[in-house]
Steps between C-alpha positions, in 0.01 A plus 500: 500500500597486866348199672307359205820437305612246760264245343671544163843481665407167658417363154830631366691324779331171418571551129864557595520159669375531855224272623174672605584437865846655457351798326246551779778479757702755303208743520435444871726322751828532308450870434420567868811305600732688259372840617500406870120531535446250778138599560365387160536258209364192681175386656596462868364619835616849591588606142313761298178355367534621141325215324374420151238226451465367147254267334749254357837333550780749424753244625407302188406783258653827619265700272218411743629764743282732296183314599466710815221406741594713804770729636602579859721798592637494855233246580214716372306359208484742207173585332604424143165599350493826691862585413435525126418862426546604863689805622787271602526355152482845337773627732716198420454545127582871525818423695598238244432744215713769662786256556477373142516856364817560705664188361404590144631854540828369642541254212427769242770717659754222430391415145655672196289773342475503121528843343353554153523790257184708516438542130515139386536278805853393408673339802787722610619276778433429866543660839650249741494532877853530636527557873300810583513635143409411144740401225425552129580197284455419130251249366763229545609613847805712413560764770468859375576684825536457874205487738313824558146620556231347286447830315868538411532136401202527268644821352821314414302215348290731281812682385740209453287184496488453122790728410740290707434196281686673219804576716804280558459238770772297667436125505704258707571221255737230609773657714461867412261782415453587134315782330180410321203663331146384570305402188188368672392490862248282678442439873670158489761546225678758293661479156837670493774564250856544625648843433845359420514465118763224530262267683353230280123515538178451315344805329187422701696533825487271802224429748597511867307465824540819711397307811816288491745731320632821657415804293547867593505847347813635664847393386628255764794615708830337423590210725 
C-alpha cells in the first residue's frame, strides 16, 4: 500500500544487511539525492517541513517508525484522529482502489488463460498473450497456431487442443529434430515415443521437459 508499505520496506532493508540508520537514509536523504529533490529528505532550514515524529528510536529498531506520534506536511501538523474516516481518507482509498484495479486488470491481460472443455472440465490448453494477440498452446506449451484474436485462438484450442496430442510432433533431440508421438502430457513434462521404429527405446517411452527441449507441430525446414 502506497506510503504505509515504506515501514515494511525499511524492515526488509535492515533484514538485507543495512543498519537502521542506513535504511532510514535510504528512505529519505539518499532517495532525495538520487532523484535530484533538493528541497526535501533532510531536516534543514529552508527545506520542506514534511516530518514524522515517532515514540521510539528507529535508529536502533527501525520497526519503531510505525509508532507515529505526529505528522507535519509542508509545516502544517496533520490531524491524525480527524483523518481516519474523513473525506480525504475516503478519497485516498478510492483512488488507491481504482489504481489497484487497473494493475490487476493489466496483469490479467498478460497471464495465460486456461480453456477447459465445457462438458467435463478437461483442460484443453491455454491462451497466451503474444504481442497484441493471443496464441493457443497445448497443456505443455506447444504452439498450435500463430497469434490472433482471443475468440479465434480459443476456437483453435477447442478444436485442436486435445486432438493435437495424438498427432506427430517434432522434438529437437541432440543435434536434430525427430518425429515423436505423445503418450502422456503434463504442464511440466511429456512422455514421448519416437516414431522411428529403429530407435532403441523403452515401451513406456521417454519423459522430456518441454520447457528446455524444442518441440513443434510443423516439420522443421531443412537447414
